[in-house]
N, C-alpha and C positions, 0 to 999 in steps of 0.2 A: 467462468470459474465454477459455477454450480455443476456444469456438465464435465468439469475437469478437462476441458479442451485447452490445454496450456499453451500450445503453439498459437492458437487463435487469440487467446487472451493476451499474449505478449504482443502480437501484431496490433491488436486493438489498443493496448496501452501505449505503444509507440505512436499510433495515430492520434491518440488523446493528447499526449504530451506535445506533439508537434503543433497543435492548435493553440496551446497556452502561451501566455507571455512568460518570459524567463523571470519576470519580477513577481509572479504569483507564487503562492505557497501551497503545499499539500501536507498531509499527515501520513507518515509511514507507520502503519499499525504493527507490522511484524516482518521478520525475515523467515521465510518458510522454505525448508529444504525437501519437503515431501508434498506431493500433489494433494494428499488427503488433508494436510494442514491448511492449504488454501481453500479447500471445499468447506472445512470447518469454519474458517473466517467468514465466509458468506453466510453459513448457517447461523452464526451467532446473531445476525441481524434479523432473523426470523423471516416473516412474510414481506418485510420491506425490501425494496430494491436499492441497496446502497450504491453509491458511486465509487465502486472499488475498481482498481486497476493494478496491474503488476508490471514489474520490471526485473529483468535478470540481474543477478549479482554473483560475482566470483568471490568465494571465501578464501581466506588466507591458507586454509588447508587444502585448497584445490577443488572443493565441492562447488557445484553449480546450484545456486539457490535462487529464490525470488523474493523481491521486496513487495509487500502488499500495501498499497496506498489507498487513501480515501480522499476523493474529491480534489477541489482546488479552491483557494481562498485568496482574497485581495491582500492579506497581510499575515504576518506571523501571529499576531494577537488573535485574528479571526480563526486561524487554524487551531491555536491553543484553546480557544473558547469551546471548541467541539469536544475536546478530550473528556470532560465530565459527563457528556451525554452518550459516550460510546458504550457498547455492551461491556459488562463487567469483565469478561474474559480478556479484553484488551488493556485493562487497568490493573489486573491482579498479578500476583507473583512477580516475575522478572519482566513482564511486559511493560514497556514504557513508550507509548506513541510519541513520535518525534516529528516536529515540523521541519520541512525542508523547502527551500526556495527552488522553484522549478529549474532555474539555470544552474543550480549547484547539486543536482542529483548525482549520486555516486553509483558506480557499477562494480566497485571492488571494496572489499573490507580488509 
């Protein structure tokens, strides 16, 4: 994502999800429709290497966007516990990180 190699990042995200149990949870940080937005998401974490991954999403208006997720967690509560520790940009304004169970990830809005 830092290098904005989106096709590669999508493939890596697919491989990542394939290894997870459908009962595990993740946090969707945002829906990004521009590659620059995804690069900024990585930059918000500074020098750390966050466990970010992306998944394509088709929007109601026909746009192709990407969901930006963070990690995987054993429960919804564990995923929600991470929210207060996220960079402020993910908690400000209209941003609302949302936990999703891996087996219930959506590809359409």
